[in-house]
N, C-alpha and C positions, 0 to 999 in steps of 0.2 A: 517490556522485555523484547529482545531481538534474538532469534535463534538462527544461526547459520549452519548449514549442513555441508558435508564434503562435496567436492565438485562432481564426482561420478553420480551422486544422488541428485544433485541439482538438475542434471540432464533428464533424469527420469521424472522428476517433479514437473519440469517444464513441458514434457511430452504427454504426461498422463494426469489429467485433472482429478480423477477419482483417487489416485495415489496421493496427490497433494492434499486432498481433503482428509484422508485417513492419517497422514503424517501430521497435519495441523491439529486434528482431534487428539492424537496421542500427546502432542506437545502441550495443548491446553489442559488435558487431564493431569499431566504432571505438575503444572502450575497450580491447578485447583487443589491437588493433594497437598501441596505445600501450605496453601491457605487453611485447609482443614486442620493440618497439624498445628498451625499457629493458633487457630480458634480453640482447639482442645487444650493447648498449653495455658491459655488465658481463662479457661473454665467456662467457655460458651456452651450452651445446651445443644450439643451436636445432633440430637435426635431430630430437631427442627431446623437443621442447617440447610439453607437454600444454597443452590449453586452459585459460586462466586460470580458477580457480574463482571463481564469482561468484553473487550472488543478485539476480536482477532482480525488482522488484516493480512491477506495473502497477496504478495506482490512479486511480480517478475520484473526485476529492475535491471536495466541495461547500464553498464558502466563501460568506460573506455577499455577495460581489460576483458570484457565479455559479459555474458548473461549471469546474473546472480540472483537465484531464487532463494529468498529467505523469508522468515515469518516474523511479523511484528504483532505484539500482543499488548494492548493497553487495558489495564484492569483497574477497578476501584481497589484501593489498598485495604481490603477487609472483606468480611462476609456478612450476609444478611441472614438473620435467624427469625423464623416465624413460629409462633406457639401452635399453629394448626392450619389446616387448609382454609384459605379465605381470610386469615388474620394478617394484620399489617406487620411486615417484617421489621426487625430492629437491626441497625447496622453496628457491627463490632469491628473496630479498627484492628488491623493485623499488627503483630509485634515487629520491632525493628529488624530489618533484613540483615542478615549476617553472611559473611563469605562462606561459612560452612553450609548454610541453607542454600546458597546459590549453587555450590558444588553438588549438593544433594539433588536439587532440581535438575541440574545438568546431567547427572548420572541417571536419574529417573527418566528423563525425557529421552535420553539416548537408548535406554533399554526398551522403552515402549515403542520407539520408532523402529528399532531393529526387529522387534516382534512382528510389526507390520510388514517390514521388508522380507522377513523369513517366511511369513505366510504367503507372500506373493512370489517367492522364489527369486528374489532380487538381492539376497545377501549370500554371496558365494562363499564356500568354504575355502580354506587355504589350498591353493593349487588349481582352483576352478577358474574357468574363463568368465570374465564379467558378463552379466546379462545384457542382452540387446535392448536398446531403447525402444519403447512401444511406438509402432508406426514408422519405423525407419525404412521398411520395405515399401511403404505406400506413399510416403511424402518426403519432400526435401527439407521440411521444417526441422526435424530432429538433427539433420546433418548441419544445417545452418546454425542451430543453437549450439551444437558441439564445437563448431569452429569459433563461435563467439565466446564461449566459456574458455577456450584455450588461447584467445586473442590471436587467431590466425585467419588467413584469407581462405574462404571456402571454395572459391571457383576462379576460373580464368588462368592466365599464364603464370600467375604468382600463387597458385594453390599450395597451401601448406606453410607459406611464409608468415613470420610474425608481422603484426601491424607496426609500422614505423612510429617511433615516439621520441621527440626531442627531449634531451636530458639536460638539466641545469647543473653544471659542474660545481657551482658555489653551494647549492643545497646538498648535493651528493657528498662533497668534501666535508661540509660542516656536520653532516649526519654521521660520517665515518669516524671523524675525530672526536665527536661528542660522546656523552655517556649513553649507555644502552637505554632502550625505551622502558619507562617505568610501567609496571603492570597496573591496569585500572582495577580499582576495588569493585566489588560486586559484579565480577565477570569471571568467566571460566572458559578455557580453550584447551581441547584435548582431542586428538585423533580426527581433526576436521570439523568437530562439533563445537561451535562457539556460542556461548550464552552471555548476553550483556544485559544487566539489570541495574545499572547505575543511575538511571534517569527517574527522578521522582518529582512530582509537582505537588506542592503543598496546597491545602484547601484554601480556597478564596483567590488563588492566582489564576484568574480566568484568562488573562492575556497570555501567560506562559502556556496554559493548556491549549489555547487556540493555536499558538505557534507550534506546539508539538503535534497537534492534529494536522496542521497544514504540512508539516514535514512528512508525516506518514502518508498523506494523501497526495503528495507532490507528483507531478508527471515524471515519466522516465527520462525525458530529455529536456534540457534547459536551452531554449533557443538563444539566450543571451551569451552562451559560451561556444556557440557554433560560428565558424568563419569559413568563408570561401576564398581560397587562394587564387592568384591570377592564373595558375596553371589548371584550375578546375578542381583541385583536391579540397576535401573538407577537413577542417581542423577542429578538433574537440579540445577546448581548454579546460583543464581541471580547476576546481575551485581553489585548491592550494596544492603546491608540489608534493609529490610523494617522497618517502624517505630515501628512495634511490635516485631522486632528482628529476623524475618524470613530471613534466608540466603540461603536456598535451599529447594527443594522438593525431596521426595524419591518415585519412582514409581516401582511397580512390573512390570516385562516385559510385561504382557498382559495389564496391566492398561496403560503403556506407549504407547502401540499400539492403545489403545482406543483413546488416545489424538491425535495420528497421523491421525487416521481415521476421527476424527472430523474436521481435516484441509482440507479434500478433497474438492476442489471446484466443482461447478456444471459444466456439460459439456458446452463448448462454452461460458464460463463466463469470461468477461473481468474484470481484477483486476484493470486496469488503464484506465480512460476515460478522454477525453479532451472536454472542453466546451467553449462557447463564441467565441472570436476571434481566439483561438487556436484550435478550432474544425476542423477536416479534411475538412468538407464541407463549412467552413466559407468563404464568398467572399472577406474578407479582410485579410485572414491568410497570404497570400504572401507579404502583406505590413507590417505585424506585426512581423513575424518571421524573424530575420536577416539572411543574407547569411553567409556561412563560410568565414573566413578572406581571404582565397586564391581566393575567387570568387566574392568578393565585387566590384572590379574595373574591368570593361570590356570596351573596346573601342566600339564606336557606330557601330552597325552592318550595313550590306549593305542595309537593308530595311529601314534604317533611324530611327530605334528605339533608344531610350535614353539609355545611359549606366547605369550599376548597376540596371538592372531590374531582377526580380525573374526568376531564371532558374531552370530547373529540377535537383534535387539533385542526385548525383551519388550514386551507391550502394557500401557498404563497402565490401572489400575483406574478405575472410575467415581468413586471418592472422590478419587483423585489428579487426575483431570481437573477435577473441581469445584474443587479447591484451586488448580490452576494457572490456570484460567480466571476464576473468580469470587472467589478468595482466601477461600474458605469451607471450613474443616476440619470436614466433617460427621461425622467419626469422633471428635471431641472432645466430651465430655459438657459442656454449658453449666452444669450444677449442681455437679459435683464435679471436672471437668477430667480424669478418667481416660479413657483411650483406649477406644473402643468396638470390639467384635469382632463380626463377622458369625457368628451361630449357625446360622441356617437361612434359606432363601428359601421363603416360603409362597406357593403359587399356587393352592391349592384354594379355591374360592369359599366353601363353607360354613365352612371353618376361618378364613378371613379375616374373614368376617362375625361369627364368634363372638369373635374377638380384638377387633374394633372395638367390639362391644357391651360387652365387658368393660372397655375403656378409655373407655367413655361417648362414643364418637365415632360420627358418622352412618355407618351401614353401607351406605347406598345412595348411588350417585353423584349429584352435584348435577345438577339439570335444565339442559338446554342452552336458552338463550334463543333464541326464533325469529329468523330473519333480518329485518332491517328492510327496509321497502319502499324502492325507489330514490328518490333525491331528484328532485323535479319541476322544480328550477330549471335553466334553460338556461345552462350554463357556457360554451359556446362559440358 
């Protein structure tokens, strides 16, 4: 599920991490309440109902039209029920999601979020002035985020102007003459709050699940769609044209740096959090998260423990991490294709220098270039 909030609230979420956590918790509680209702309708013993396992991802994503703080939530489609403390929980699948239930979750999440905003004094009454973004008097970051959300230039001689964007007239005319956009099922949009719950991965489709996870964990910028024009301006190409024909955005170098600055996360801020049965401190996590295939079957140990019990997970080696993150198998020889094996780790400087000289490689580290002087231009 994906929840999008009004633009005015997105600015507060981007500036205040504690508010973002509270809003995310309110949203997750609304989704959990929906699963509890579904379990009760199917006759599950709710007295032993464990918190629905879920994975909530908080992202501050930049798009060509500005900063877009929204909440992704990936959950197991059901609940776990345990007979008592320390007992192995049993999974109960949730009933089929209906549009009525999506609308109910949308309304519940909105009410919970508005209670959080009202407690913080951020929900103005009719006629009140909008609340000031936290930290606006101490930092330029909220100002840059506000300009990014409005797709405007934040500083310089073009301050306040809209970001230029080429428009494809063919796409625009075909959209204008075509039929209206069909509403997506399992989604709800009202007063700036949009809930999308139409994505569902069936059991056993591991490749599709990995694709969804990679989409949720994607970086905010795709370098393949960035181009540098001859005049020095940066072009951001969209994956596909918008309904109004917009196919790209053109940024001046300093304006593009403004957009990058708006992406800077807060110190010690988690972009990915786990909740429910998948939380790190959950007492039933070891029963819910499956073991790797190579470690699922174990003989009974000498102490008499049952086989296939949760064991401590091993750490990934540096080569495995490089393969998982960058898709580069550093242990495969590019010339013969035979697997490489680590023989020794050499840390003695004279020995390292001797090996490098033998391989005709520079033994001394490259010199570090001195720092450049600060720019003299008045940016603000």
